[in-house]
C-alpha positions in Angstrom: 68.8 75.4 82.1 70.5 71.8 81.4 69.9 70.5 78.1 68.8 66.4 77.0 72.1 65.7 76.4 73.9 67.6 79.8 71.1 65.8 81.7 71.7 62.4 80.0 75.6 62.8 81.2 74.7 63.8 84.6 73.1 60.6 85.2 75.4 58.4 84.5 78.1 57.3 86.8 81.3 55.9 85.9 83.9 53.7 87.6 86.9 55.3 85.8 87.2 58.2 83.3 90.3 58.5 80.6 91.2 61.4 79.1 93.6 62.1 76.0 94.4 61.9 72.6 93.2 59.2 70.2 96.1 58.2 68.5 97.5 55.9 65.4 100.5 54.2 66.1 102.9 53.7 63.9 105.2 50.8 65.2 108.6 49.6 63.6 110.1 46.9 65.6 113.4 45.9 65.5 114.1 43.8 62.7 110.5 43.5 61.3 107.8 44.9 59.8 106.6 48.3 60.1 102.4 48.4 61.4 100.0 50.9 62.1 97.0 50.6 64.2 95.1 52.9 66.5 96.4 53.3 70.1 97.0 56.2 72.6 97.6 55.9 76.7 94.1 56.4 76.2 92.4 53.0 74.5 95.3 50.8 76.3 93.7 51.7 79.6 90.2 52.0 79.0 89.8 48.5 77.2 91.6 47.2 80.4 89.1 48.5 82.8 86.1 47.8 80.8 87.5 44.5 80.0 87.7 43.7 83.9 84.1 45.4 84.5 84.3 48.6 85.2 82.2 51.3 83.5 84.2 53.0 81.7 84.2 56.9 79.9 86.5 58.1 77.6 87.1 61.8 76.2 89.4 62.0 73.3 90.4 64.7 71.5 91.1 63.6 67.6 89.6 64.6 64.2 85.7 63.8 63.6 86.4 62.0 60.5 88.6 59.4 62.3 85.8 58.4 65.1 85.2 55.1 63.3 88.6 54.1 65.4 86.4 54.6 69.0 84.5 51.6 67.6 86.0 48.4 69.4 86.0 50.8 72.8 82.3 51.3 72.1 81.9 47.4 71.4 83.0 46.7 75.0 80.2 49.4 76.5 83.0 52.2 76.7 81.2 55.7 76.3 83.2 58.2 74.4 83.3 61.5 74.0 84.7 63.0 71.3 86.2 67.1 71.2 86.8 68.1 67.6 90.6 68.6 66.2 91.4 69.2 62.8 93.7 66.0 63.1 94.2 62.7 64.9 97.9 62.4 66.6 100.0 60.2 64.6 103.1 58.7 66.5 105.6 56.7 65.2 107.9 54.4 67.7 110.8 53.1 66.4 112.8 50.2 68.1 116.7 50.4 67.1 118.0 47.3 69.2 116.3 43.8 70.6 116.2 46.3 73.9 112.4 46.7 73.8 113.1 49.9 76.4 115.4 51.5 73.4 113.4 53.3 71.2 112.8 56.8 69.2 109.5 58.1 69.4 107.7 61.1 66.9 104.8 62.8 67.2 104.5 63.3 63.1 100.9 64.9 64.1 99.1 66.5 67.5 95.1 66.8 67.8 96.1 70.1 70.4 95.9 70.6 74.1 92.5 69.9 75.9 91.0 72.7 77.6 88.7 72.2 81.1 85.7 73.9 79.1 85.7 70.6 76.1 85.8 68.4 79.3 81.9 67.6 80.2 81.6 67.5 84.2 81.1 63.5 84.5 80.0 62.0 87.3 83.3 59.3 88.1 84.9 57.6 90.8 88.6 58.3 89.2 89.4 60.1 86.3 93.1 59.6 84.5 95.2 61.9 82.6 96.0 59.5 80.0 98.5 61.1 78.1 101.6 60.6 75.6 103.5 63.4 75.5 103.3 67.3 76.4 100.8 68.3 73.7 97.9 67.4 75.7 97.6 68.6 79.2 98.1 71.8 80.9 98.0 73.2 84.4 94.9 75.1 83.7 93.4 71.9 82.5 94.7 70.1 85.8 93.2 72.7 88.6 89.9 72.6 86.7 89.5 68.7 86.8 90.6 68.8 90.1 88.2 71.9 91.4 85.5 69.3 90.2 86.7 67.3 93.3 86.5 63.5 92.6 87.5 60.7 94.8 90.7 59.8 92.6 92.5 62.4 89.8 95.8 60.4 88.4 98.2 61.3 85.9 100.8 59.6 83.9 103.9 61.8 83.9 105.0 60.5 80.6 102.6 63.5 79.3 104.6 66.3 80.8 108.4 64.3 80.7 108.3 63.4 76.9 108.5 67.3 75.3 108.0 67.5 71.6 110.9 68.7 69.7 109.2 71.4 67.4 110.9 70.7 64.1 112.3 67.1 64.6 109.1 66.1 66.3 110.9 63.4 68.2 109.9 62.9 71.8 112.9 64.2 74.1 113.1 63.3 77.6 113.7 66.0 80.3 112.4 66.9 83.9 109.7 68.9 84.4 108.8 72.7 86.1 106.0 72.0 87.3 106.6 68.5 88.9 106.1 69.4 92.4 103.0 70.9 92.5 101.9 68.7 89.8 102.3 66.0 92.0 100.9 67.6 94.6 97.4 68.0 92.9 97.3 64.0 92.2 95.5 61.5 94.1 97.7 58.7 92.3 100.8 59.1 89.8 102.3 56.8 87.8 105.6 56.7 85.8 108.2 54.3 84.5 111.8 53.9 85.7 113.1 56.5 82.4 110.6 59.1 84.0 111.8 58.5 87.6 115.2 58.9 87.1 114.8 62.5 85.1 112.0 63.7 87.7 113.9 62.3 90.8 117.5 62.3 90.0 117.7 58.2 91.5 116.9 54.9 89.2 116.3 53.3 92.6 112.4 52.3 92.3 111.9 52.8 95.7 113.9 56.2 96.6 112.5 57.5 93.7 108.9 57.1 94.8 109.8 58.2 98.1 110.7 61.5 96.8 107.8 62.3 94.8 105.9 61.3 98.0 107.7 64.0 100.1 105.9 66.2 96.8 102.6 65.4 98.5 101.5 62.4 96.6 100.2 59.6 98.2 99.9 56.9 96.0 102.8 56.2 93.4 103.0 53.4 90.8 106.5 53.1 88.8 106.8 50.6 86.2 110.3 48.8 84.6 110.9 45.6 82.5 110.9 43.5 85.4 108.1 44.6 87.1 106.3 47.4 89.3 106.6 49.1 92.3 103.6 50.9 94.1 104.7 53.4 97.3 101.3 54.2 99.5 100.8 56.0 102.3 104.5 55.3 103.5 104.7 52.0 102.5 106.2 50.2 99.5 105.1 46.8 97.4 106.6 45.3 94.4 105.5 42.4 92.1 107.6 41.4 89.2 105.9 40.9 85.7 105.6 37.1 84.6 105.4 37.5 80.8 107.1 34.8 78.1 107.7 37.2 75.6 107.6 41.1 74.7 106.1 41.2 71.6 103.1 43.5 73.0 105.9 45.7 75.2 104.0 49.1 73.8 101.4 50.3 75.9 102.8 48.8 79.4 102.8 51.3 81.6 99.2 52.2 80.2 98.1 49.0 81.0 99.6 48.2 84.3 98.2 51.6 85.9 94.6 51.0 84.2 94.6 47.4 85.9 95.5 48.7 88.9 92.9 51.3 89.0 90.5 49.1 88.3 91.1 46.5 90.9 92.2 49.6 93.8 88.1 50.5 93.4 87.6 47.8 95.7 90.8 46.0 96.6 93.9 46.6 98.9 96.7 47.9 97.2 99.2 44.3 97.2 96.2 42.4 95.8 96.0 45.3 93.0 99.2 45.5 92.4 99.4 41.2 91.6 96.3 41.8 89.6 97.7 45.0 87.5 101.2 43.0 87.0 99.6 39.4 85.8 97.1 41.2 83.5 99.8 43.2 81.5 102.2 40.0 81.9 99.6 38.4 79.4 99.2 41.9 77.4 102.9 41.6 76.8 103.0 38.6 75.4 100.4 39.8 72.5 100.8 43.0 70.5 98.0 45.8 70.9 96.1 46.4 73.6 94.9 43.9 76.5 92.0 41.7 74.6 92.5 38.5 77.3 89.1 37.9 80.2 89.2 38.4 83.6 89.0 34.8 84.0 92.7 34.2 82.3 93.9 37.3 84.4 92.3 35.1 87.7 94.5 31.8 86.2 97.7 33.9 85.6 97.2 35.1 89.8 97.2 31.5 90.8 99.7 30.3 88.8 102.5 33.6 88.9 101.8 36.0 91.3 100.4 34.1 94.6 
């Protein structure tokens, strides 16, 4: 027999559900001052989807004592489902040069793997696994989510390419043994150029996307410093970014994909890619999760992405 809580959960309908860890991000900019703030792929993605008008849920594993850091999402109308853990993940990002893509990341604390039994069976059009390392998701979780038959299941491959060294706790980038099986399970897949190169052996965005497509995923997005590529059902699309600076580079890929997912709910690929590029270009000009408006994104679209 269903409890009242389960009945309430099942009666809600979401456009997008983001699953992953909530994280404290310590960002150390090159030549700058370090600062710590709540972050994660879940936070970056959910804030985007909510700000552009979508109904959003997040399922996060973290320490209950840190639940207050979910408040900015709650303030935007995002429903939060907390999986308790002994500690909240803590990630340090050290920029060692002026090149924002050159950074050393150290996962000092991890909330641990998420079990399919911990994830509520929400009514959601899209479910996105938004991880930052291989400490969050395993094959059992993905197979369990696949069996729930969501219209769209997606994952960011950084969740597997970034292996955490058990001694140094540094993110070490390497190939993924189950990459083809993961790709075949997904309706959409997100990567950046580093992850694409490791998984496919090429840093040619289109060639990498075609290889991943051959593994059985029909919709692939790859970001790099200049822009974003999508490969969908045998066709390639590309859109350049229009940001004037990179002070908000952290969270670029998470933001791009969340914007794309949001727009793809009711738009075709070219429009969705332009929308995502415009939105993340605004985000990259200011540190932290996207804090702009739909009007600002539409204005950027008219000015730079027509």
